[in-house]
N, C-alpha and C positions, 0 to 999 in steps of 0.2 A: 500411531501416527502422531507426529509432533511438528508444530511450527514454532520457531524461535526467532522473534523479531529483535532487531537491535539497530543502533545508529542514530537515535534521537539525541537532542541536545538543545542548547540555547544558542541562537544565532541572531544576527541583525538583519533587518529588512534589506533585501537585495542579495543576500548570501545564498549559497547552495548547500544542500545536504543530501546524502544518500542513505536511505534506509535499506536494510537487508533482512531477509527472512529465510532461514534454513529449514527446508522441509525434509523430514525423514519418515520412512515407513511405507511410502507408496507414491505413485504419481497421480496427478489430477488432470481434469479436463480444463479447468479454469482456476486461475489464481488472481487475487485482487488485494487491493489496499483500501481500507475504510478509515475514517477518522471521526472522532467525537470531540467537539469543542466544548468548553465549559458551559453548562446550561443548555446544551443543544443535543439533539438526537444523533446517533451514529449514522453516517451516510457513506456511500461509496465514493471513492476518489478515482480509482482506475481499476480496470480488469483486463486480463489478457488470456487468450486460450493457450493451452500448453503448446500447441503446434505453432502458435504465433500468427494464425491467419485471421484472428478477430481481436479487436481491442475496443475499449470504451474508456472515455475520460469525462469526468464531470466538467461542466462548462467553466467552472471557477478555476480549473487547473490546466485547461487545454493550452498547449503551447509552452507551458512552464514545467510540467511534470512528465516523466517518462517511466513506464513500467516495463520491466524486462526480466529475463531469466537466464541463468547460467546452467547449461545442460550438464556440465561436468560435475559440478558440486551441488546440484539440486537447490540452488539458492535463487530466490526472487528478489528484485530490487525495485526501489522507487527513487528515481533521481529527481530531486526537487530543486529547481532553479528559480531565481528571482522571487525568493520567498517574501511573503507579506505578513504583517501581524495577524491578519485574519486566517492564516494557515495554522496558527497555533492550535494544537489539538493533541490528543492521544491517537496515535496511528496504529492500526491493527492489520496484520496480514491474515488472509483467509483463503480457503480453497474449497472447491466443490467438484462433483463428479461429472457435471455437464456444463454446457455453456450457458451463461446468464449473468445477470447483475443483481438479481433479487437477494437481499440480505438473508432472508430466511432459509434459502437453499444452500448457503455456505455452511458446510458441516464441520470444518476444521478451522480453528482460530489460533493465532498467536496471542501472546500475553499483552501486547501493546507497548509502544515506546513513545515517550513524550517529546513533542517538538514545540519549542517556544521561540517565537520570532518577535524580537523587540523592535520598536520603531526608532 
Protein backbone atom coordinates (compact mmCIF):
# COMPACT_ATOMS: atom_id res chain seq x y z
CA UNK A 1 0.00 0.00 0.00
CA UNK A 2 1.35 3.39 -0.97
CA UNK A 3 0.16 6.97 -0.68
CA UNK A 4 1.87 9.51 -2.91
CA UNK A 5 1.17 13.17 -2.12
CA UNK A 6 1.87 16.09 -4.42
CA UNK A 7 0.77 19.60 -5.24
CA UNK A 8 2.47 21.73 -2.64
CA UNK A 9 4.22 24.95 -3.45
CA UNK A 10 4.70 28.63 -2.70
CA UNK A 11 1.62 30.82 -3.03
CA UNK A 12 0.45 34.20 -1.84
CA UNK A 13 -2.19 34.84 0.77
CA UNK A 14 -5.64 34.57 -0.79
CA UNK A 15 -4.54 32.12 -3.47
CA UNK A 16 -5.82 28.59 -3.99
CA UNK A 17 -3.95 25.31 -4.21
CA UNK A 18 -5.01 21.70 -4.68
CA UNK A 19 -3.13 18.84 -3.12
CA UNK A 20 -3.39 15.33 -4.55
CA UNK A 21 -2.68 11.94 -3.07
CA UNK A 22 -2.68 8.80 -5.17
CA UNK A 23 -3.52 5.66 -3.22
CA UNK A 24 -2.48 2.27 -4.50
CA UNK A 25 -2.79 -1.23 -3.11
CA UNK A 26 -6.21 -1.20 -1.47
CA UNK A 27 -9.21 0.88 -0.52
CA UNK A 28 -9.78 2.48 2.88
CA UNK A 29 -12.66 3.45 5.12
CA UNK A 30 -11.34 6.89 5.89
CA UNK A 31 -8.83 9.17 4.22
CA UNK A 32 -7.55 12.42 5.59
CA UNK A 33 -5.11 15.27 5.34
CA UNK A 34 -2.91 16.31 8.24
CA UNK A 35 -0.43 19.15 8.49
CA UNK A 36 2.57 20.07 10.56
CA UNK A 37 3.67 23.68 10.80
CA UNK A 38 7.21 24.60 11.84
CA UNK A 39 7.65 24.07 15.56
CA UNK A 40 4.18 22.59 16.02
CA UNK A 41 2.74 19.10 16.31
CA UNK A 42 1.04 17.43 13.39
CA UNK A 43 -2.72 17.80 13.45
CA UNK A 44 -5.69 16.81 11.35
CA UNK A 45 -6.97 19.18 8.68
CA UNK A 46 -9.84 17.21 7.18
CA UNK A 47 -11.08 13.66 6.87
CA UNK A 48 -13.73 11.95 4.80
CA UNK A 49 -15.20 8.48 4.70
CA UNK A 50 -14.58 6.50 1.54
CA UNK A 51 -18.31 6.39 0.87
CA UNK A 52 -18.60 10.11 1.37
CA UNK A 53 -21.23 9.98 4.11
CA UNK A 54 -19.00 11.45 6.83
CA UNK A 55 -16.54 14.30 6.90
CA UNK A 56 -14.64 16.38 9.38
CA UNK A 57 -12.85 19.70 9.09
CA UNK A 58 -10.68 21.47 11.60
CA UNK A 59 -12.23 24.79 12.67
CA UNK A 60 -9.32 26.69 11.18
CA UNK A 61 -10.08 25.48 7.64
CA UNK A 62 -13.88 25.20 7.61
CA UNK A 63 -15.37 27.00 4.64
CA UNK A 64 -11.98 27.28 2.91
CA UNK A 65 -10.76 23.71 2.39
CA UNK A 66 -12.56 20.77 0.78
CA UNK A 67 -11.55 17.13 0.91
CA UNK A 68 -12.67 14.87 -1.91
CA UNK A 69 -11.88 11.69 -3.79
CA UNK A 70 -11.90 10.56 -7.39
CA UNK A 71 -13.25 7.02 -7.59
CA UNK A 72 -11.82 6.30 -11.03
CA UNK A 73 -8.18 6.97 -10.29
CA UNK A 74 -8.16 6.35 -6.52
CA UNK A 75 -6.88 9.83 -5.84
CA UNK A 76 -7.79 12.01 -2.87
CA UNK A 77 -7.65 15.78 -2.99
CA UNK A 78 -7.49 18.75 -0.67
CA UNK A 79 -8.74 21.91 -2.34
CA UNK A 80 -7.45 24.89 -0.39
CA UNK A 81 -8.93 28.31 -1.03
CA UNK A 82 -8.32 31.69 0.56
CA UNK A 83 -4.99 30.52 1.86
CA UNK A 84 -3.46 32.32 4.83
CA UNK A 85 0.14 32.49 6.04
CA UNK A 86 -0.87 30.35 9.02
CA UNK A 87 -1.71 27.54 6.59
CA UNK A 88 2.01 27.16 5.90
CA UNK A 89 2.93 23.59 6.78
CA UNK A 90 3.93 20.21 5.46
CA UNK A 91 0.74 18.45 4.46
CA UNK A 92 0.36 14.68 4.71
CA UNK A 93 -2.30 12.41 3.31
CA UNK A 94 -3.26 9.41 5.40
CA UNK A 95 -5.72 6.53 5.44
CA UNK A 96 -7.23 4.11 7.93
CA UNK A 97 -9.51 1.09 7.93
CA UNK A 98 -12.38 2.54 9.98
CA UNK A 99 -14.00 5.93 10.46
CA UNK A 100 -12.28 8.33 12.77
CA UNK A 101 -10.00 11.31 13.14
CA UNK A 102 -7.49 10.07 15.70
CA UNK A 103 -4.02 10.32 14.27
CA UNK A 104 -2.72 7.13 15.87
CA UNK A 105 -5.23 4.97 13.98
CA UNK A 106 -4.14 6.15 10.55
CA UNK A 107 -2.01 3.28 9.34
CA UNK A 108 -0.90 4.57 5.96
CA UNK A 109 0.81 7.89 5.31
CA UNK A 110 2.06 9.80 2.32
CA UNK A 111 5.46 11.43 2.30
CA UNK A 112 4.31 15.01 2.85
CA UNK A 113 4.20 18.02 0.57
CA UNK A 114 5.20 21.54 1.63
CA UNK A 115 2.77 24.42 1.32
CA UNK A 116 4.15 27.90 1.92
CA UNK A 117 1.81 30.88 1.99
CA UNK A 118 3.44 34.29 1.85
CA UNK A 119 1.76 37.41 3.17
